[in-house]
C-alpha positions in Angstrom: -9.8 33.3 25.0 -7.4 34.9 27.0 -4.1 36.1 24.2 -2.4 38.1 27.1 -2.3 34.7 29.3 1.2 33.6 30.8 1.8 31.1 27.7 1.6 33.9 25.0 3.6 36.2 27.5 6.3 33.6 28.0 6.6 32.8 24.0 6.8 36.1 23.2 9.8 36.6 25.6 11.3 33.5 23.7 10.6 35.2 20.5 11.7 38.5 21.3 15.5 37.1 22.7 15.6 34.7 19.9 15.3 37.8 17.8 18.0 40.0 19.1 20.2 37.3 19.1 19.6 37.1 15.2 20.4 40.6 15.1 23.6 40.2 16.2 24.6 36.8 14.9 23.7 37.5 10.9 26.2 38.3 8.4 24.5 41.7 6.1 22.3 40.0 3.5 20.6 37.6 6.2 20.1 39.8 8.6 18.2 42.4 5.4 16.0 39.8 4.6 15.5 38.9 8.3 14.5 42.9 9.0 12.2 42.7 5.7 10.7 39.7 7.2 9.5 41.3 10.6 8.7 44.7 9.3 6.2 42.2 6.8 5.2 40.5 10.2 4.4 44.5 11.6 2.0 45.1 9.0 0.4 42.2 9.3 -0.8 42.5 12.6 -2.2 45.7 11.4 -4.1 43.7 8.8 -5.2 41.2 11.5 -6.8 44.1 13.2 -8.3 44.9 10.1 -8.9 41.4 8.3 -9.2 39.1 12.0 -11.0 41.6 14.2 -13.4 43.3 12.3 -14.0 41.0 9.1 -12.7 43.8 6.2 -10.2 43.7 4.0 -7.8 45.9 2.6 -5.7 45.2 -1.1 -4.4 48.7 -0.5 -2.2 48.7 2.7 0.8 49.1 0.4 -0.5 52.8 0.0 0.2 52.9 3.7 3.4 51.5 3.8 4.4 53.3 1.0 3.5 57.0 2.9 4.7 56.1 6.0 8.2 55.5 4.1 8.1 58.7 2.1 7.4 61.3 5.2 10.0 59.4 7.1 12.4 60.0 4.9 11.7 63.3 4.4 11.7 63.8 8.0 14.7 62.1 8.3 16.8 63.9 5.7 15.6 67.3 7.2 17.1 66.2 10.6 14.3 64.4 12.4 15.5 62.0 15.0 14.6 58.5 13.8 12.2 57.5 16.5 10.0 60.9 16.2 10.6 60.4 12.6 8.8 56.9 13.4 6.5 58.0 15.3 5.3 60.6 13.3 4.9 58.7 9.9 2.8 55.8 12.1 0.4 58.6 13.0 0.1 60.7 9.9 -0.7 57.1 8.4 -3.2 56.4 11.2 -4.9 59.5 10.6 -5.3 59.4 6.6 -6.7 55.4 6.9 -9.6 56.5 9.5 -10.1 59.5 7.6 -10.6 56.7 4.2 -12.3 54.4 6.4 -15.2 57.2 6.9 -16.6 56.7 3.8 -14.6 53.2 2.4 -16.3 51.3 5.8 -20.2 52.2 4.5 -19.6 49.3 2.4 -18.1 46.0 2.3 -16.5 43.2 0.9 -15.9 43.2 -2.7 -16.6 47.0 -2.9 -14.3 48.0 0.0 -11.6 45.7 -1.5 -12.4 47.9 -4.6 -11.8 51.1 -2.7 -8.8 50.3 -1.3 -7.5 49.1 -4.6 -7.6 52.8 -5.9 -6.0 54.5 -3.2 -3.4 51.9 -3.4 -3.3 53.1 -7.2 -3.9 56.9 -6.5 -1.0 57.0 -3.9 1.4 55.6 -6.3 0.8 57.8 -9.1 0.6 60.7 -6.9 4.9 59.8 -5.5 5.5 59.7 -9.3 3.8 62.9 -10.1 5.0 65.2 -7.2 8.5 65.4 -7.9 9.2 68.3 -6.0 8.3 66.4 -3.1 9.0 62.9 -3.6 11.4 62.7 -6.4 9.0 61.5 -8.9 10.3 58.2 -10.4 14.0 59.2 -9.4 13.2 59.0 -5.6 14.7 60.1 -2.7 18.4 58.9 -2.0 21.0 59.8 1.1 18.7 58.9 3.5 20.7 58.6 6.9 20.6 55.4 8.9 19.9 55.7 12.5 22.7 55.7 14.9 24.1 54.7 18.5 27.3 54.5 19.9 29.5 52.4 17.8 26.9 50.0 16.8 26.1 48.8 13.2 23.5 50.4 11.5 22.1 47.8 9.9 22.3 45.6 13.3 20.5 49.0 14.7 17.5 48.9 12.5 17.1 45.0 13.1 16.8 46.1 17.1 14.3 48.2 16.2 12.3 46.3 13.9 12.5 43.7 16.2 11.6 46.0 19.8 8.4 47.4 17.2 7.4 43.8 16.2 7.3 42.4 19.9 5.3 46.0 21.3 3.4 45.4 18.2 2.3 41.4 19.4 1.8 42.7 22.4 -0.7 45.5 21.7 -2.5 42.9 19.9 -2.9 40.5 22.5 -4.0 42.8 25.0 -6.2 44.8 22.6 -7.9 41.6 21.4 -9.9 41.1 24.4 -10.0 44.4 25.6 -13.6 46.6 25.0 -12.0 47.9 21.8 -11.2 44.0 20.5 -14.6 43.0 21.9 -16.4 45.1 19.9 -14.3 45.1 16.7 -15.2 40.8 16.7 -18.8 41.4 17.4 -19.3 43.4 14.7 -17.1 40.9 12.3 -19.7 38.4 13.7 -22.7 40.3 12.9 -23.3 43.9 12.4 -27.0 43.3 12.7 -26.9 42.4 16.3 -24.4 45.2 17.1 -26.0 47.7 16.1 -29.1 46.4 18.7 -26.2 46.3 21.4 -25.8 49.9 21.4 -22.4 49.9 19.3 -21.9 52.1 15.5 -20.1 49.4 13.0 -19.3 52.2 11.2 -16.9 53.1 13.6 -16.2 50.4 15.2 -14.6 49.5 11.8 -12.9 52.8 11.1 -11.2 52.3 14.3 -9.7 49.2 13.1 -8.9 50.6 9.9 -7.0 53.4 11.4 -4.9 51.3 13.5 -4.3 48.6 10.5 -2.9 51.6 8.7 -0.9 52.6 11.7 1.4 49.4 11.9 1.1 49.7 8.1 2.7 52.8 8.3 5.4 52.0 11.6 6.5 49.1 9.7 7.3 51.4 6.1 9.2 54.2 8.0 12.1 52.1 8.7 12.5 51.3 4.9 14.4 54.4 4.1 16.8 53.6 6.4 17.0 50.7 5.6 17.7 50.3 1.7 19.4 54.1 1.8 16.7 54.7 -1.4 13.3 54.7 -2.2 10.8 55.3 -5.4 7.2 54.5 -6.1 8.7 51.2 -7.8 9.8 50.4 -4.2 6.2 49.6 -3.3 4.7 47.6 -6.3 1.0 46.8 -6.1 2.1 43.2 -5.8 3.2 43.4 -2.4 0.1 44.3 -0.9 -1.4 41.0 -2.3 1.6 39.2 -0.2 0.8 41.3 2.9 -2.6 39.9 2.8 -1.3 36.8 1.7 1.1 36.8 5.4 -2.5 37.1 7.3 -4.7 34.5 5.7 -2.0 31.8 5.5 -0.8 32.4 8.9 -4.2 32.5 10.5 -6.6 35.6 10.7 -7.3 36.2 14.1 -4.4 34.3 15.4 -2.0 36.2 17.5 1.3 34.6 16.0 -0.5 33.8 12.0 1.4 37.2 10.9 4.7 36.1 12.5 4.5 32.5 10.5 2.6 34.2 7.7 5.2 36.5 7.7 8.3 33.7 7.0 6.7 31.7 4.8 6.4 34.5 2.3 9.9 36.5 3.2 11.2 33.1 3.2 10.1 31.1 0.4 11.3 33.3 -2.3 14.6 33.4 -1.0 14.5 29.3 -0.8 13.2 29.3 -4.5 15.4 32.3 -5.6 16.1 30.6 -9.3 12.8 30.1 -9.3 11.9 34.0 -8.7 10.0 35.2 -12.4 7.6 32.1 -10.4 7.3 33.6 -7.5 3.6 35.1 -7.8 2.4 31.9 -9.3 4.3 29.8 -6.7 2.2 32.1 -4.4 -1.4 31.6 -5.8 -1.2 28.0 -5.5 0.4 28.3 -1.7 -2.8 30.2 -1.4 -5.3 27.7 -2.8 -3.9 24.9 -1.0 -3.9 26.6 2.1 -7.7 27.8 1.4 -8.4 24.5 0.4 -6.4 22.6 3.1 -6.8 24.9 5.8 -9.8 27.6 5.2 -8.8 29.3 9.0 -4.9 29.5 7.9 -2.7 27.6 9.4 -2.6 28.4 13.2 -6.2 28.9 13.0 -6.8 25.2 11.9 -4.2 23.7 14.2 -5.9 26.5 17.4 -9.1 25.2 16.3 -8.5 21.3 16.9 -6.1 21.7 19.3 -7.4 24.2 21.4 -9.2 23.3 25.0 -11.3 25.6 26.6 -11.5 26.0 29.8 -14.1 24.1 32.1 -16.5 26.4 33.9 -20.0 27.0 34.4 -22.8 29.1 35.6 -24.0 29.0 39.1 -26.8 26.7 40.4 -28.8 29.2 41.9 -29.1 33.0 40.8 -28.1 35.6 43.1 -31.3 37.8 42.6 -30.3 40.2 44.9 -27.6 41.3 42.6 -29.3 41.1 39.5 -32.0 43.4 41.4 -29.6 45.6 41.9 -28.3 45.4 38.2 -31.6 46.7 37.5 -32.7 49.1 40.6 -31.9 52.5 38.5 -33.9 55.9 38.8 -37.0 55.4 36.7 -36.9 59.3 36.3 -40.9 59.4 35.6 -40.4 56.8 33.2 -43.6 54.0 33.0 -44.1 52.6 29.8 -42.8 52.7 25.8 -45.6 54.9 24.4 -46.0 53.8 20.5 -48.4 56.0 18.8 -49.7 55.3 15.0 -46.8 54.3 13.8 -46.6 53.1 10.0 -44.0 52.5 7.0 -44.6 51.3 3.7 -42.2 50.0 1.3 -43.1 51.0 -2.4 -46.6 49.7 -3.2 -46.9 48.0 0.3 -47.8 49.4 3.5 -46.3 47.4 6.0 -47.4 48.7 9.1 -50.4 51.7 9.3 -51.5 53.4 12.9 -49.9 50.9 14.8 -50.7 52.4 18.6 -49.9 50.8 21.8 -48.4 51.8 25.2 -46.1 48.5 26.9 -45.7 49.5 30.5 -42.5 48.6 32.6 -42.8 45.6 34.2 -45.5 43.9 31.9 -45.4 41.4 28.9 -47.3 43.0 26.0 -47.7 40.4 23.2 -48.1 41.2 19.3 -49.8 38.6 17.0 -51.4 38.3 13.8 -51.3 36.0 10.9 -48.1 35.7 8.8 -47.5 39.0 7.1 -49.1 40.8 9.7 -46.7 43.2 10.4 -44.9 41.7 13.4 -41.4 41.8 12.7 -42.1 44.9 10.8 -43.3 47.0 14.1 -40.5 45.5 16.4 -37.9 46.8 13.4 -39.4 50.2 13.6 -39.0 50.0 17.4 -35.4 49.3 17.4 -34.6 51.6 14.4 -33.9 49.0 11.8 -36.4 50.6 9.9 -37.8 54.5 10.3 -41.6 55.1 10.2 -43.0 56.9 7.7 -45.5 58.5 10.9 -46.0 58.5 14.2 -44.1 58.7 17.5 -41.8 56.0 19.8 -41.4 57.4 22.9 -39.4 55.8 26.1 -38.6 59.4 28.0 -37.9 60.7 24.6 -38.6 60.9 20.8 -37.1 57.6 19.3 -38.6 57.3 16.2 -36.2 58.3 13.7 -33.0 57.3 15.1 -30.1 54.6 14.1 -30.9 51.4 15.8 -27.0 51.8 18.1 -28.9 55.2 18.9 -32.1 53.6 20.5 -30.3 50.6 21.5 -28.5 53.1 24.2 -31.9 54.5 24.8 -32.8 51.1 26.8 -34.5 49.2 24.2 -32.6 45.6 23.4 -33.5 42.4 20.9 -33.7 39.2 19.7 -34.1 38.2 16.5 -36.1 35.0 15.0 -32.9 33.3 13.8 -30.5 33.9 16.9 -28.0 36.7 16.1 -25.4 35.7 18.3 -21.5 36.3 17.8 -20.3 33.1 17.1 -16.8 33.5 17.1 -17.1 34.7 20.5 -17.6 32.6 23.1 -21.2 32.5 25.7 -19.3 35.0 28.6 -17.6 37.1 25.9 -21.1 37.4 24.3 -22.7 38.7 27.5 -19.2 41.1 28.7 -19.7 42.5 25.3 -23.5 43.6 25.9 -22.5 45.1 29.6 -20.5 47.9 27.0 -23.5 49.6 26.4 -22.2 50.6 22.8 -19.2 52.4 24.6 -15.6 51.0 23.3 -14.3 51.4 26.5 -10.3 51.0 27.7 -8.2 49.7 24.5 -5.9 47.4 26.9 -8.6 46.1 29.6 -10.5 43.6 29.3 -13.5 43.4 32.2 -13.9 43.6 35.4 -14.8 40.6 37.9 -18.3 42.2 39.3 -19.0 41.8 35.4 -18.2 38.5 35.4 -20.1 38.0 38.3 -23.0 39.3 36.7 -22.8 37.6 33.5 -22.6 34.4 35.2 -26.2 35.6 37.4 -27.3 36.2 34.5 -27.3 32.7 32.4 -28.1 31.3 35.6 -31.1 33.3 35.5 -32.1 32.3 32.1 -31.2 28.5 32.7 -28.2 28.0 30.8 -26.2 24.8 32.1 -23.2 25.4 29.8 -19.4 26.2 29.9 -18.8 29.7 29.8 -15.8 29.6 27.5 -17.4 27.4 25.1 -18.1 29.3 21.3 -21.7 29.9 20.8 -21.2 28.4 17.3 -21.2 25.1 19.0 -24.3 25.8 20.9 -27.5 23.5 20.5 -30.4 25.6 19.4 -32.5 26.0 22.9 -29.3 27.2 24.3 -28.7 30.0 21.4 -31.9 31.3 22.8 -31.4 31.5 25.3 -28.1 33.3 25.7 -29.5 35.5 23.4 -31.8 36.8 25.6 -29.1 36.8 28.6 -27.5 39.0 25.9 -30.1 41.4 25.6 -30.5 41.3 29.4 -26.9 42.3 30.0 -27.8 45.9 27.8 -29.9 46.8 31.0 -32.6 47.5 28.5 -36.1 49.2 29.9 -37.4 47.4 27.1 -36.8 44.0 26.2 -37.8 43.0 22.1 -38.1 39.3 21.8 -38.9 37.7 18.4 -40.3 34.3 18.4 -38.4 33.5 20.7 -39.7 29.4 21.5 -39.3 29.0 17.7 -38.0 25.5 17.4 -38.4 24.8 20.9 -39.6 21.6 22.4 -43.1 21.9 24.9 -40.9 21.5 28.1 -38.6 24.5 27.4 -41.2 26.7 26.2 -43.2 26.0 29.6 -39.4 26.7 31.0 -38.9 30.4 28.7 -42.6 31.3 30.1 -41.9 30.8 33.8 -38.6 33.1 32.1 -40.6 35.8 30.7 -42.8 36.4 34.4 -39.2 36.8 35.9 -37.6 39.3 33.6 -41.1 41.3 33.8 -40.2 41.6 37.3 -37.4 43.1 37.4 -39.5 46.1 35.9 -38.7 45.7 32.2 -41.2 46.3 29.9 -41.5 42.7 27.8 -42.5 42.9 23.7 -43.2 39.9 22.6 -44.4 38.2 19.2 -45.0 34.7 19.2 -46.5 32.1 17.5 -47.3 29.7 20.0 -50.8 30.5 21.2 -50.4 28.2 24.6 -47.3 30.7 25.7 -48.7 34.1 24.6 -51.9 33.8 26.5 -49.9 32.2 29.6 -47.4 35.1 29.9 -49.5 38.2 28.3 -50.4 41.0 30.6 -51.8 42.8 27.3 -52.1 41.3 23.1 -52.3 43.8 20.6 -53.6 42.0 17.1 -52.2 42.9 13.9 -53.5 41.8 10.6 -52.6 42.9 7.2 -50.1 45.9 8.6 -53.7 47.1 10.6 -54.1 46.7 14.6 -57.5 45.1 14.9 -57.7 44.3 18.7 -55.9 45.6 21.9 -56.6 44.1 25.4 -56.3 41.4 28.0 -55.9 37.8 26.5 -59.5 37.0 27.9 -60.9 39.7 25.9 -58.9 39.2 22.7 -59.4 35.0 22.9 -63.3 36.0 22.5 -62.4 38.9 19.9 -64.8 38.3 16.4 -62.4 40.3 14.5 -59.7 38.0 15.7 -61.4 35.0 15.1 -62.1 36.0 11.5 -58.5 37.4 11.0 -57.3 33.5 11.8 -60.0 31.5 10.6 -60.9 33.6 7.3 -64.4 34.3 6.0 -66.8 36.6 7.2 -67.8 33.5 10.2 -69.8 35.7 12.7 -68.6 34.7 16.6 -72.0 32.6 17.0 -71.4 30.5 14.0 -68.4 29.5 14.6 -68.6 28.7 18.7 -72.0 26.4 17.4 -69.4 24.5 15.1 -66.3 24.1 17.4 -68.2 24.0 20.6 -66.0 23.6 23.5 -62.9 23.2 21.3 -62.6 26.9 20.8 -60.4 27.7 23.6 -58.1 24.7 22.7 -57.8 25.6 18.9 -57.0 29.2 19.7 -54.2 27.9 22.4 -52.7 25.2 20.0 -53.0 27.6 16.7 -49.8 28.5 15.4 -49.9 31.6 13.5 
């Protein structure tokens, strides 16, 4: 969904015009309420980046609001121009937010919420105790207001707030579809999958937190001149909860959600002013109603119900020359992925021991074995989700011990037993995100035309025939499987790890995937396949590695593996000899190995 489209820009222009008009027709008290509503929406936009894009939550943004206010007040009292004070306050809040996020973003959920709450209390008490700078509990007063010609300062503040709101909405609209926005949204949907595409989730979440702190600080910088006095009591912790409520009620990840949420949160108390002592109770009831009736927020629910996605499909025929050019790159002596004696131990359990094989470019190497043999564990070590206790993994450089996102940037892509698509994003956006190859890209530019053309051809290559703008959460199981493969191919990998790609597929779909794997290998990609379907394995494999209880017991071509006595014993159990088994099964032996689910 493109937020920065003509319709959104037209609505933004209309909103800006209405807001400018209100700046000059409202009475003084109404103008104060209006300005506070605009500033609340501004904080909501920042929180929308954090909550709506990156999936994190903060109950401590009142701290950045307060820091921005105090920094602005001190600068203004020392003669700094108003605009300079605003920008300096916002940038310093952005820096503080980034520094706080570096340790905080290593946790999530309630732990992150607790860290932000603690930060809010630290800032609040710091403002009280640092009397020489902040005035302590008495606060700061005599803060100058901005001046411009003969305009009323209150009207000028409202105009400045309106300009800041409109620019912030514009920034959010372009950010949402940019490289930065796609990276943040991908991390929100699946941190695991984003690591296998080369993104560092901590870096992406830190960026989102810093940006959200910028907007909170920007809004806070206007408060001193608006109120002419600030103190720690101006920034109660309950206000931080209301900021979060703004995003939840309006709709996280929607463009206009924070605006609608701010209107409700700020104007509702004015309507219910005779019941001021029950304000928090009313908001609590309102929150419960929204979470029950509209868990995605008011605009989020309306958007989900009424949005109609553009009908656009992949081409019926694949432009193989275009894809060949995409994978035509300097090999630099690279011939294979070399895995040498890797192993890992979890407590007293040796999940894998001395696993050694070589996956050559342009070939399919399969890893098979009974359940619990350590097949997926080996893939996790190769892709960096587990760090091996021993051995080496080489792809033109040593990979063992590197993080998953670093290994992905070296040219290793993968899929998962349970598909890890970015469900809130469209099919096309999933592939465009992968094409960033772990780079954040430009904060405001979406994608290039050739990237979309490549994505469409990759979707056609894997056999996807649905709409490219369809959210992946709406896809059928078979489409989720092939889109995940297309997304992995979009990273331009040297090695493709496939973990049970045909699980749950029909025989017909499995046969199609069999042909696809051979096609992928022909592009010079080393395909490493973990699969339970023996017919598929025997059809597509150039080499097969067999594991049993974490140990390699056989390695060779399919015809050799099919006759290996150790493999037969591993699958059927007991001390069955090859001759006895052949006598017992006769001609059915080969068929058994084709159909056996291991």
